[in-house]
Backbone as CSV, one residue per row, in Angstrom:
resi,resn,N_x,N_y,N_z,CA_x,CA_y,CA_z,C_x,C_y,C_z
1,MET,0.850,-1.202,0.000,0.000,0.000,0.000,0.883,1.248,0.000
2,THR,0.548,2.234,-0.813,1.341,3.453,-0.907,1.202,4.255,0.381
3,PRO,2.334,4.644,0.982,2.246,5.373,2.252,1.621,6.750,2.090
4,GLN,0.876,7.174,3.124,0.298,8.506,3.125,1.401,9.539,3.283
5,LEU,1.176,10.693,2.700,2.176,11.747,2.745,2.064,12.564,4.026
6,THR,3.192,12.970,4.554,3.221,13.884,5.690,3.082,15.315,5.166
7,PRO,2.754,16.271,6.045,2.715,17.674,5.608,4.041,18.138,5.007
8,GLU,5.146,17.649,5.552,6.466,18.038,5.030,6.667,17.482,3.615
9,GLU,6.232,16.257,3.379,6.349,15.672,2.039,5.438,16.396,1.055
10,GLY,4.259,16.775,1.520,3.369,17.561,0.662,3.987,18.897,0.305
11,SER,4.631,19.523,1.272,5.307,20.791,1.001,6.438,20.609,-0.012
12,SER,7.102,19.463,0.042,8.161,19.175,-0.931,7.591,19.055,-2.334
13,LEU,6.457,18.380,-2.463,5.822,18.263,-3.781,5.396,19.633,-4.297
14,LEU,4.854,20.449,-3.416,4.437,21.793,-3.809,5.640,22.624,-4.252
15,ALA,6.744,22.492,-3.531,7.954,23.233,-3.892,8.485,22.791,-5.251
16,LEU,8.434,21.502,-5.522,8.887,20.995,-6.822,7.992,21.501,-7.951
17,ALA,6.683,21.519,-7.718,5.749,22.010,-8.741,6.025,23.478,-9.048
18,ARG,6.154,24.285,-8.011,6.429,25.716,-8.204,7.770,25.923,-8.920
19,ALA,8.769,25.172,-8.498,10.103,25.337,-9.074,10.130,24.929,-10.543
20,ALA,9.391,23.887,-10.894,9.360,23.451,-12.294,8.809,24.544,-13.195
21,ILE,7.755,25.193,-12.740,7.152,26.275,-13.534,8.093,27.469,-13.608
22,GLU,8.672,27.845,-12.476,9.614,28.974,-12.454,10.801,28.719,-13.375
23,ASP,11.324,27.502,-13.329,12.490,27.164,-14.136,12.174,27.239,-15.627
24,ARG,10.977,26.768,-16.015,10.602,26.833,-17.433,10.428,28.275,-17.886
25,LEU,9.909,29.132,-17.016,9.684,30.531,-17.388,10.973,31.350,-17.432
26,PHE,11.861,31.117,-16.437,13.015,32.004,-16.267,14.365,31.329,-16.521
27,HIS,14.365,30.010,-16.696,15.604,29.270,-16.970,16.683,29.618,-15.934
28,ASN,16.276,29.569,-14.655,17.165,30.016,-13.588,17.663,28.892,-12.679
29,GLY,17.446,27.659,-13.081,17.929,26.545,-12.280,17.097,26.242,-11.047
30,ALA,15.884,26.809,-10.983,15.051,26.642,-9.793,14.704,25.176,-9.532
31,LEU,14.481,24.408,-10.574,14.078,23.015,-10.378,15.230,22.188,-9.813
32,ASP,16.427,22.355,-10.357,17.581,21.621,-9.827,17.824,21.993,-8.364
33,ALA,17.654,23.272,-8.046,17.857,23.723,-6.669,16.816,23.110,-5.736
34,ALA,15.569,23.049,-6.188,14.507,22.459,-5.366,14.743,20.968,-5.163
35,ARG,15.170,20.293,-6.227,15.450,18.861,-6.106,16.585,18.598,-5.115
36,ALA,17.557,19.479,-5.095,18.675,19.305,-4.171,18.240,19.493,-2.719
37,ARG,17.208,20.309,-2.497,16.742,20.570,-1.132,15.777,19.506,-0.612
38,VAL,15.116,18.799,-1.529,14.079,17.845,-1.123,14.705,16.533,-0.647
39,ALA,14.318,16.101,0.531,14.723,14.783,1.037,13.773,13.746,0.442
40,VAL,14.306,12.868,-0.394,13.458,11.891,-1.092,13.158,10.726,-0.148
41,THR,11.989,10.759,0.440,11.521,9.714,1.342,10.902,8.579,0.533
42,PRO,10.675,7.424,1.148,9.983,6.349,0.425,8.626,6.784,-0.129
43,ALA,7.904,7.647,0.591,6.598,8.101,0.122,6.712,8.968,-1.125
44,LEU,7.782,9.774,-1.217,7.975,10.615,-2.406,8.533,9.814,-3.575
45,ALA,9.209,8.731,-3.278,9.770,7.884,-4.341,8.744,6.899,-4.887
46,ALA,7.667,6.670,-4.141,6.645,5.716,-4.575,5.867,6.276,-5.762
47,PRO,5.410,5.423,-6.671,4.590,5.894,-7.791,3.326,6.588,-7.286
48,ARG,3.016,7.721,-7.881,1.861,8.517,-7.471,1.109,9.033,-8.693
49,ALA,-0.210,9.061,-8.558,-1.044,9.773,-9.536,-1.341,11.137,-8.935
50,CYS,-1.093,12.186,-9.692,-1.330,13.511,-9.118,-1.781,14.505,-10.183
51,PHE,-2.430,15.542,-9.700,-2.853,16.672,-10.523,-2.263,17.944,-9.928
52,VAL,-1.961,18.898,-10.784,-1.549,20.221,-10.335,-2.554,21.232,-10.877
53,THR,-3.087,22.031,-9.964,-4.047,23.079,-10.312,-3.376,24.437,-10.147
54,LEU,-3.583,25.298,-11.123,-3.045,26.661,-11.081,-4.195,27.648,-11.088
55,LYS,-4.059,28.688,-10.275,-5.068,29.738,-10.248,-4.394,31.098,-10.236
56,ILE,-5.135,32.086,-10.760,-4.667,33.471,-10.819,-5.813,34.356,-10.317
57,PRO,-5.534,35.340,-9.467,-6.622,36.225,-9.024,-7.098,37.145,-10.147
58,ASP,-8.423,37.370,-10.195,-8.965,38.314,-11.163,-8.885,39.722,-10.585
59,ARG,-9.512,40.686,-11.238,-9.400,42.082,-10.803,-9.989,42.312,-9.422
60,GLU,-10.958,41.475,-9.043,-11.571,41.591,-7.723,-10.834,40.759,-6.670
61,GLY,-9.800,40.042,-7.086,-9.037,39.229,-6.161,-9.523,37.802,-6.012
62,ALA,-10.587,37.443,-6.716,-11.093,36.073,-6.640,-10.224,35.164,-7.509
63,LEU,-9.867,34.003,-6.976,-9.012,33.091,-7.723,-9.781,32.421,-8.854
64,GLN,-9.176,32.446,-10.033,-9.770,31.842,-11.219,-8.846,30.732,-11.739
65,LEU,-9.452,29.672,-12.224,-8.682,28.559,-12.766,-7.796,29.025,-13.909
66,ARG,-6.533,28.598,-13.882,-5.565,28.965,-14.927,-4.952,27.735,-15.597
67,GLY,-5.251,26.570,-15.058,-4.749,25.327,-15.644,-4.866,24.207,-14.628
68,CYS,-5.150,23.021,-15.098,-5.213,21.866,-14.206,-5.093,20.601,-15.038
69,ILE,-3.981,19.914,-14.883,-3.744,18.678,-15.631,-3.030,17.692,-14.710
70,GLY,-3.287,16.444,-14.939,-2.605,15.397,-14.197,-2.945,14.044,-14.764
71,SER,-2.546,13.029,-14.064,-2.754,11.657,-14.515,-3.426,10.850,-13.420
72,THR,-4.285,9.925,-13.816,-4.921,9.015,-12.865,-4.108,7.741,-12.696
73,ASP,-3.032,7.613,-13.444,-2.189,6.419,-13.379,-0.933,6.715,-12.561
74,ALA,-0.674,5.866,-11.587,0.517,6.035,-10.745,1.691,5.315,-11.394
75,ARG,2.328,5.971,-12.345,3.451,5.364,-13.064,4.789,5.939,-12.628
76,LEU,4.821,7.247,-12.362,6.070,7.918,-12.005,6.171,8.092,-10.494
77,PRO,7.387,8.149,-9.965,7.538,8.524,-8.555,6.867,9.876,-8.307
78,GLY,6.303,10.057,-7.122,5.604,11.299,-6.833,6.435,12.537,-7.093
79,LYS,7.723,12.473,-6.758,8.602,13.629,-6.936,8.778,14.005,-8.409
80,ASP,8.572,13.054,-9.313,8.672,13.322,-10.753,7.299,13.585,-11.368
81,ALA,6.291,12.874,-10.881,4.937,13.059,-11.412,4.450,14.484,-11.211
82,VAL,4.795,15.078,-10.068,4.327,16.428,-9.784,4.989,17.446,-10.710
83,VAL,6.214,17.205,-11.112,6.892,18.099,-12.052,6.218,18.037,-13.426
84,THR,5.942,16.824,-13.882,5.273,16.659,-15.175,3.905,17.324,-15.172
85,SER,3.141,17.116,-14.114,1.797,17.699,-14.036,1.848,19.219,-13.954
86,ALA,2.819,19.755,-13.215,2.942,21.207,-13.104,3.248,21.848,-14.454
87,LEU,4.160,21.249,-15.183,4.505,21.807,-16.500,3.347,21.684,-17.475
88,ASP,2.631,20.567,-17.419,1.461,20.406,-18.289,0.380,21.433,-17.946
89,ALA,0.140,21.643,-16.651,-0.892,22.592,-16.244,-0.548,24.011,-16.675
90,ALA,0.726,24.370,-16.596,1.145,25.732,-16.920,1.271,25.986,-18.415
91,PHE,1.684,24.950,-19.164,2.056,25.204,-20.558,1.362,24.312,-21.587
92,ALA,0.525,23.378,-21.135,-0.074,22.451,-22.108,-1.552,22.192,-21.869
93,ASP,-2.204,22.972,-21.007,-3.654,22.827,-20.853,-4.312,23.479,-22.065
94,PRO,-5.032,22.696,-22.892,-5.577,23.252,-24.135,-6.654,24.307,-23.925
95,ARG,-7.142,24.455,-22.715,-8.181,25.462,-22.446,-7.611,26.854,-22.228
96,PHE,-6.293,26.958,-22.052,-5.682,28.226,-21.692,-4.420,28.460,-22.511
97,PRO,-4.040,29.734,-22.718,-2.721,30.009,-23.300,-1.640,29.627,-22.303
98,MET,-0.421,29.512,-22.786,0.681,29.176,-21.890,0.868,30.280,-20.843
99,LEU,1.216,29.864,-19.651,1.465,30.810,-18.569,2.606,31.751,-18.956
100,THR,2.504,33.001,-18.549,3.523,33.990,-18.888,4.325,34.407,-17.650
101,ARG,5.451,35.021,-17.900,6.282,35.527,-16.794,5.524,36.566,-15.975
102,GLU,4.691,37.360,-16.644,3.950,38.421,-15.961,2.933,37.849,-14.969
103,GLU,2.411,36.655,-15.259,1.431,36.041,-14.367,2.065,35.334,-13.171
104,HIS,3.327,35.014,-13.286,3.979,34.179,-12.279,3.906,34.711,-10.852
105,PRO,4.102,36.028,-10.605,4.104,36.503,-9.213,2.807,36.238,-8.457
106,GLU,1.676,36.161,-9.146,0.392,35.973,-8.469,-0.125,34.531,-8.574
107,LEU,0.690,33.655,-9.095,0.261,32.283,-9.323,0.038,31.531,-8.007
108,VAL,-1.065,30.830,-7.927,-1.374,29.958,-6.795,-1.315,28.513,-7.286
109,VAL,-0.565,27.690,-6.589,-0.360,26.296,-7.002,-0.968,25.353,-5.968
110,VAL,-1.668,24.351,-6.440,-2.236,23.315,-5.581,-1.854,21.954,-6.142
111,VAL,-1.365,21.090,-5.285,-1.027,19.714,-5.672,-2.038,18.767,-5.045
112,SER,-2.657,17.935,-5.869,-3.609,16.924,-5.403,-3.050,15.549,-5.733
113,VAL,-2.771,14.765,-4.692,-2.232,13.421,-4.866,-3.376,12.429,-4.678
114,LEU,-3.630,11.620,-5.694,-4.799,10.751,-5.696,-4.565,9.447,-4.945
115,THR,-5.613,8.987,-4.294,-5.616,7.625,-3.775,-5.901,6.694,-4.950
116,PRO,-5.690,5.382,-4.786,-6.037,4.461,-5.875,-7.504,4.611,-6.289
117,ILE,-7.746,4.530,-7.583,-9.094,4.683,-8.127,-9.808,3.341,-8.124
118,SER,-11.056,3.336,-7.688,-11.824,2.096,-7.639,-13.144,2.272,-8.375
119,GLU,-13.485,1.299,-9.195,-14.732,1.346,-9.941,-15.910,1.128,-8.995
120,VAL,-17.011,1.829,-9.273,-18.219,1.695,-8.455,-19.375,1.249,-9.345
121,ARG,-20.381,0.665,-8.709,-21.522,0.140,-9.457,-22.544,1.211,-9.820
122,GLY,-22.552,2.294,-9.071,-23.530,3.334,-9.359,-23.361,4.543,-8.471
123,ALA,-24.279,5.499,-8.622,-24.189,6.778,-7.930,-24.270,6.638,-6.421
124,ASP,-24.936,5.595,-5.931,-25.102,5.422,-4.486,-23.772,5.234,-3.758
125,ALA,-22.733,4.831,-4.481,-21.431,4.586,-3.860,-20.562,5.838,-3.809
126,ILE,-21.081,6.952,-4.318,-20.300,8.190,-4.402,-20.776,9.188,-3.365
127,ASP,-19.835,9.756,-2.630,-20.102,10.828,-1.679,-19.599,12.121,-2.315
128,ALA,-20.519,12.972,-2.729,-20.145,14.189,-3.462,-19.280,15.123,-2.631
129,SER,-19.330,14.999,-1.306,-18.572,15.907,-0.455,-17.102,15.523,-0.325
130,ARG,-16.744,14.270,-0.698,-15.340,13.883,-0.513,-14.725,13.097,-1.654
131,HIS,-15.526,12.606,-2.595,-14.977,11.792,-3.674,-14.744,12.602,-4.948
132,GLY,-13.651,12.301,-5.621,-13.490,12.675,-7.009,-14.052,11.540,-7.843
133,VAL,-14.439,11.840,-9.077,-15.086,10.832,-9.924,-14.489,10.866,-11.321
134,VAL,-14.281,9.682,-11.873,-13.890,9.519,-13.272,-15.055,8.865,-13.992
135,LEU,-15.443,9.428,-15.119,-16.523,8.884,-15.950,-15.953,8.489,-17.294
136,GLU,-16.303,7.287,-17.761,-15.860,6.789,-19.062,-17.047,6.214,-19.811
137,CYS,-17.220,6.659,-21.056,-18.353,6.190,-21.862,-18.096,6.489,-23.333
138,ASP,-18.354,5.516,-24.185,-18.247,5.703,-25.643,-16.890,6.274,-26.060
139,GLY,-15.839,5.848,-25.393,-14.502,6.311,-25.725,-14.158,7.690,-25.195
140,LEU,-15.058,8.283,-24.417,-14.821,9.600,-23.842,-14.591,9.460,-22.338
141,ARG,-13.840,10.393,-21.790,-13.465,10.300,-20.378,-13.375,11.693,-19.784
142,ALA,-13.850,11.847,-18.551,-13.754,13.133,-17.862,-13.610,12.879,-16.365
143,LEU,-13.117,13.897,-15.662,-12.824,13.761,-14.247,-13.112,15.060,-13.522
144,PHE,-13.650,14.946,-12.315,-13.696,16.058,-11.366,-12.911,15.645,-10.137
145,LEU,-12.072,16.530,-9.649,-11.341,16.274,-8.413,-12.267,16.408,-7.207
146,PRO,-11.911,15.800,-6.089,-12.704,15.987,-4.870,-12.824,17.466,-4.521
147,GLY,-13.980,17.829,-3.991,-14.201,19.213,-3.590,-14.969,20.033,-4.591
148,VAL,-14.988,19.629,-5.862,-15.676,20.404,-6.890,-17.178,20.441,-6.616
149,ALA,-17.768,19.273,-6.344,-19.209,19.219,-6.112,-19.614,20.053,-4.902
150,GLU,-18.827,19.944,-3.834,-19.147,20.696,-2.626,-19.028,22.192,-2.879
151,GLU,-18.003,22.602,-3.613,-17.817,24.022,-3.920,-18.963,24.566,-4.766
152,GLN,-19.461,23.748,-5.674,-20.533,24.176,-6.572,-21.930,23.966,-5.982
153,GLY,-22.010,23.270,-4.851,-23.316,22.981,-4.265,-24.072,21.897,-5.002
154,TRP,-23.344,20.962,-5.627,-23.972,19.906,-6.422,-24.309,18.686,-5.568
155,SER,-25.412,18.042,-5.922,-25.706,16.707,-5.423,-24.895,15.704,-6.236
156,VAL,-24.983,14.439,-5.883,-24.280,13.412,-6.657,-24.776,13.402,-8.097
157,VAL,-26.090,13.494,-8.282,-26.643,13.493,-9.645,-26.158,14.718,-10.412
158,ASP,-26.143,15.887,-9.758,-25.618,17.091,-10.415,-24.172,16.878,-10.839
159,LEU,-23.393,16.292,-9.947,-21.983,16.022,-10.237,-21.848,15.154,-11.480
160,LEU,-22.631,14.092,-11.546,-22.522,13.164,-12.665,-23.051,13.762,-13.961
161,GLU,-24.107,14.560,-13.878,-24.614,15.231,-15.083,-23.576,16.200,-15.635
162,ASN,-22.951,16.960,-14.745,-21.924,17.907,-15.195,-20.680,17.190,-15.703
163,LEU,-20.377,16.054,-15.124,-19.228,15.279,-15.583,-19.482,14.721,-16.975
164,ALA,-20.708,14.232,-17.213,-21.063,13.745,-18.548,-20.991,14.880,-19.567
165,ARG,-21.476,16.052,-19.180,-21.430,17.206,-20.073,-19.988,17.583,-20.380
166,LYS,-19.142,17.551,-19.358,-17.725,17.863,-19.562,-17.076,16.896,-20.546
167,ALA,-17.500,15.637,-20.507,-16.947,14.626,-21.417,-17.501,14.749,-22.835
168,GLY,-18.526,15.598,-23.013,-19.137,15.745,-24.336,-20.256,14.764,-24.588
169,LEU,-20.846,14.261,-23.509,-21.916,13.272,-23.615,-23.271,13.922,-23.353
170,PRO,-24.352,13.306,-23.829,-25.682,13.874,-23.605,-26.141,13.689,-22.158
171,ALA,-27.180,14.410,-21.780,-27.744,14.316,-20.441,-28.140,12.870,-20.143
172,GLY,-27.866,12.457,-18.931,-28.235,11.106,-18.509,-27.265,10.020,-18.923
173,ALA,-26.237,10.388,-19.686,-25.301,9.365,-20.174,-24.528,8.716,-19.042
174,TRP,-24.443,9.397,-17.904,-23.695,8.823,-16.773,-24.313,7.512,-16.298
175,ARG,-25.615,7.331,-16.565,-26.299,6.114,-16.101,-25.781,4.861,-16.801
176,ARG,-25.198,5.023,-17.974,-24.649,3.875,-18.707,-23.119,3.938,-18.792
177,SER,-22.543,4.792,-17.989,-21.096,4.990,-18.025,-20.398,4.136,-16.972
178,ARG,-19.122,3.942,-17.188,-18.267,3.355,-16.159,-17.848,4.472,-15.229
179,LEU,-18.116,4.292,-13.931,-17.801,5.303,-12.937,-16.760,4.774,-11.963
180,SER,-15.813,5.619,-11.617,-14.806,5.268,-10.626,-14.655,6.434,-9.664
181,LYS,-14.299,6.131,-8.423,-14.142,7.178,-7.419,-12.745,7.124,-6.811
182,PHE,-12.365,8.237,-6.224,-11.075,8.324,-5.546,-11.128,9.485,-4.566
183,GLU,-10.159,9.539,-3.690,-9.971,10.683,-2.809,-8.586,11.259,-3.086
184,CYS,-8.231,12.321,-2.403,-6.897,12.867,-2.629,-6.379,13.578,-1.397
185,GLU,-5.071,13.652,-1.339,-4.379,14.482,-0.367,-4.026,15.776,-1.082
186,ARG,-4.431,16.898,-0.505,-4.270,18.181,-1.182,-3.304,19.068,-0.415
187,PHE,-2.431,19.713,-1.175,-1.420,20.595,-0.583,-1.413,21.916,-1.341
188,GLY,-1.583,23.014,-0.606,-1.616,24.324,-1.240,-2.863,25.066,-0.840
189,GLU,-3.329,25.950,-1.691,-4.527,26.726,-1.419,-5.768,25.889,-1.690
190,THR,-6.938,26.392,-1.253,-8.206,25.708,-1.517,-8.413,25.584,-3.005
191,GLU,-8.852,24.414,-3.426,-8.969,24.126,-4.853,-10.397,23.857,-5.275
192,GLY,-10.728,24.277,-6.475,-11.994,23.929,-7.108,-11.759,23.892,-8.603
193,GLY,-12.810,23.948,-9.381,-12.653,23.967,-10.824,-12.526,22.575,-11.407
194,THR,-12.213,22.523,-12.658,-12.172,21.254,-13.367,-10.751,20.881,-13.715
195,ALA,-10.584,19.616,-14.029,-9.255,19.090,-14.340,-9.264,18.341,-15.657
196,ARG,-8.135,18.323,-16.290,-7.930,17.540,-17.497,-7.068,16.330,-17.151
197,ILE,-7.437,15.178,-17.708,-6.631,14.000,-17.547,-5.571,13.989,-18.643
198,ARG,-4.322,13.827,-18.251,-3.261,13.801,-19.244,-3.445,12.618,-20.168
199,ARG,-3.334,12.847,-21.454,-3.440,11.774,-22.441,-2.127,11.019,-22.507
200,SER,-2.177,9.737,-22.302,-0.950,8.920,-22.304,-0.387,8.821,-23.704
């Protein structure tokens, strides 16, 4: 079983995510420096599935989604997976232009490390207040991270309807979809919004 992360290990993942983005923007060696400072524990070396969410404050100071990408497959060590997800969120989320140097000072970074994903038989097995959900149907796939439904005030059915819509499916398609749930350990600021699953 993959060990749970300590607050210090979560802070290390957050530091690596921030450093990866800074290094790509400014080419200042920030990532190598962060890697040198991080103590690689067994929990950070273990394969992890993770997402990185980026937000930027709008003119009123409210945080707005600026990118969110990750993988549901635990293939890379956590210390490497978070770097890949951070760079994808900043520079490869198709919903947004690439992050700029001007945006960097106000950037808010959140790292979400997923628990193993388990398939469920139906909506009754999902708790909208704590579960993230993956929906798969007709070759399409979409995901909401934990906390999205609670932030939006959605019921489980609302969550699944919006997830089907996000995947490009018609209303009610979730009833014939493959559904899976997961939880996550979150490090950083409060997170909401939607996420993209990295295409393998």
